[in-house]
C-alpha positions in Angstrom: 193.1 9.3 96.3 190.0 11.5 95.5 190.1 15.0 97.0 186.6 14.5 98.5 187.8 11.4 100.3 190.9 13.3 101.5 188.7 16.1 102.8 186.5 13.7 104.6 189.4 11.8 106.2 191.0 15.0 107.3 187.8 16.2 108.8 187.5 13.0 110.8 191.1 13.2 111.9 190.6 16.8 113.1 187.6 15.8 115.1 189.7 13.2 117.0 193.2 14.7 117.1 194.7 16.0 120.3 195.2 19.8 120.9 198.9 19.7 120.2 198.5 18.1 116.7 195.7 20.6 115.9 197.8 23.5 116.8 200.8 22.2 114.8 198.6 21.7 111.7 197.0 25.1 112.2 200.4 26.8 112.4 201.4 25.1 109.1 198.4 26.5 107.2 197.5 29.6 109.1 199.1 32.1 106.7 197.5 30.5 103.7 194.1 30.4 105.4 194.3 34.1 106.1 194.7 34.8 102.4 191.3 33.2 101.7 189.4 34.9 104.5 186.9 37.5 103.4 186.9 40.7 105.4 183.5 42.3 105.9 184.3 46.0 105.4 181.7 48.7 105.8 180.8 48.8 102.1 180.2 45.0 102.0 178.0 45.2 105.1 176.0 48.0 103.6 175.5 46.1 100.3 174.4 42.9 102.2 172.0 45.0 104.3 170.6 46.6 101.1 170.1 43.2 99.5 168.4 41.8 102.6 166.0 44.6 102.7 165.3 44.2 99.0 164.6 40.5 99.6 162.3 41.3 102.5 160.3 43.7 100.3 159.8 41.1 97.6 160.8 37.6 98.6 159.0 36.2 95.5 161.7 37.7 93.3 164.3 35.3 94.7 165.3 32.3 92.7 165.8 28.7 93.9 169.2 27.2 94.5 168.5 24.8 91.6 167.7 27.7 89.2 170.7 29.6 90.3 173.0 26.7 89.8 171.4 26.0 86.3 171.9 29.7 85.3 175.5 29.6 86.5 176.2 26.4 84.5 174.6 27.9 81.4 176.8 31.0 81.7 179.9 28.9 82.2 179.1 26.8 79.2 178.5 30.0 77.1 174.7 29.3 76.7 173.7 32.8 77.8 169.9 33.3 77.6 
């Protein structure tokens, strides 16, 4: 079964499952989930604040999501420009 379909089915199940089942599933994956969580330390917060202020000063310098995706794909393919 395709991973996207599995995600969708799991999401639907989680919306309808009773509390006991949700808690059981959570306890099974809680430790792994914690490994993927990003902690917002002080330096990260400062960097994000700096970038937000930079954006506010010159919003026209931002690139669209489509351009960003295109650039990333070019880099991944090795077509650096």
